[in-house]
C-alpha positions in Angstrom: 257.2 132.0 208.0 254.4 132.4 210.5 254.7 130.2 213.6 251.4 128.6 214.8 250.5 129.6 218.3 247.2 127.7 218.7 246.1 125.0 216.3 242.7 123.3 216.0 242.5 119.9 214.3 239.5 119.6 212.1 238.2 116.3 210.9 236.8 116.6 207.4 234.4 113.9 206.1 231.4 113.7 203.7 229.1 115.1 206.3 231.5 117.9 207.3 233.3 119.2 204.2 235.0 122.4 203.1 231.8 124.5 203.2 230.8 123.3 206.7 234.4 124.0 207.9 234.1 127.5 206.6 231.2 128.2 208.9 233.2 127.6 212.0 236.3 129.7 211.2 235.0 132.9 212.9 234.2 130.9 216.1 237.7 129.4 216.1 239.2 132.8 215.5 237.3 134.1 218.5 238.8 131.3 220.6 242.3 132.5 219.6 243.1 129.7 217.2 245.9 130.8 214.9 246.0 127.8 212.5 243.7 125.1 211.3 245.2 121.6 211.2 243.2 119.7 208.6 242.7 115.9 208.1 243.7 114.6 204.7 241.8 116.2 201.8 242.8 114.0 198.9 240.5 111.5 197.2 239.8 108.7 199.6 237.7 105.6 199.5 234.0 106.6 199.0 232.4 107.3 202.4 235.7 107.6 204.3 235.2 109.2 207.6 238.9 110.1 208.1 240.6 110.5 204.8 243.6 108.4 205.5 242.6 105.7 203.0 243.7 107.7 199.9 243.0 106.3 196.5 244.2 109.3 194.4 246.7 111.8 195.9 246.5 114.0 192.8 242.8 115.0 193.3 240.7 116.5 196.1 238.2 114.3 197.7 235.0 115.3 195.9 233.0 114.2 199.0 234.5 117.2 200.8 233.7 119.6 198.1 235.3 121.1 195.0 238.2 123.4 194.4 236.0 126.5 194.7 234.8 125.2 198.1 238.4 124.8 199.3 239.3 128.2 197.9 236.3 129.7 199.9 237.6 128.1 203.1 241.1 129.4 202.4 239.7 132.9 201.8 237.8 132.7 205.1 241.0 131.7 206.9 242.8 134.7 205.4 240.0 137.0 206.6 241.0 136.0 210.2 244.7 135.8 209.4 244.6 132.1 210.2 247.0 129.6 208.7 246.4 126.1 207.3 248.4 123.0 208.2 247.6 120.1 205.9 248.0 116.4 207.1 248.9 114.5 204.0 250.3 111.2 205.4 252.0 110.1 202.2 252.4 106.5 203.4 248.6 105.9 203.8 246.8 104.5 200.8 243.8 102.3 200.5 244.0 98.9 199.0 241.1 99.5 196.7 240.5 99.0 193.0 240.0 102.7 192.7 243.7 103.3 193.7 245.2 103.1 190.2 248.8 103.6 191.4 248.7 100.7 193.8 246.7 98.5 191.4 249.3 99.1 188.7 252.2 98.1 190.9 250.3 95.0 192.2 249.6 94.0 188.6 252.9 94.9 187.0 255.4 94.6 189.8 258.8 96.1 189.2 257.8 97.1 185.6 255.0 99.3 186.8 255.2 102.9 185.7 254.7 103.8 189.4 257.7 101.7 190.4 259.5 104.8 191.9 256.3 105.9 193.9 256.6 103.0 196.3 259.3 101.8 198.6 259.2 98.1 197.8 261.9 95.6 198.7 261.9 93.4 195.6 264.8 91.2 196.8 263.6 88.9 199.6 265.8 86.4 201.3 263.3 83.7 200.3 263.8 83.1 196.5 260.2 82.2 196.1 259.2 85.8 197.0 261.8 87.6 194.9 260.3 90.2 192.6 256.9 89.8 194.3 254.9 91.9 196.7 254.0 90.2 200.0 250.6 91.6 201.0 249.3 89.9 204.1 245.5 89.8 204.3 243.3 88.3 207.0 240.4 86.0 205.9 238.1 87.8 208.3 238.1 90.9 210.5 241.0 91.1 212.9 238.9 90.4 216.0 237.6 87.2 214.5 241.0 85.8 213.6 243.2 86.9 216.3 244.0 84.6 219.2 246.1 84.8 222.3 249.7 83.6 221.8 249.2 80.6 224.2 246.3 79.4 222.1 248.4 79.3 218.9 249.6 75.9 217.6 253.4 75.3 217.6 255.3 76.4 214.5 256.7 73.4 212.6 259.5 73.7 210.1 
């Protein structure tokens, strides 16, 4: 196994995909970079600027390019004897209707065919939440709903 000596993190997005990344490899090699550390490349929410909001971990993000584009990038890396480190962050997924795995578990609960894909605690101490998924959502953007602790009303039981 080759040990990286100098990595460079590259942020892929719709404006800087596989083909664009391929054009900077010779420059990075001249700098002494041994390995490219790539942001997530799996299908993300349309327009994602970071790729951590995955909707399908089984397909490449088409906004970054196709398989042939990724293969071209890989070939360019091999030309310079550079390695590839892939950031996959398996615990990051978008709550989006395009995420069929998550939508299936939200719709079908413990009978979802993707039941084993997620680490869900189905047995809550509160009986009213048993066999349900607690998904906290804010009604507005965080900055609009957050308040300082001293401004919060007292909790009543």
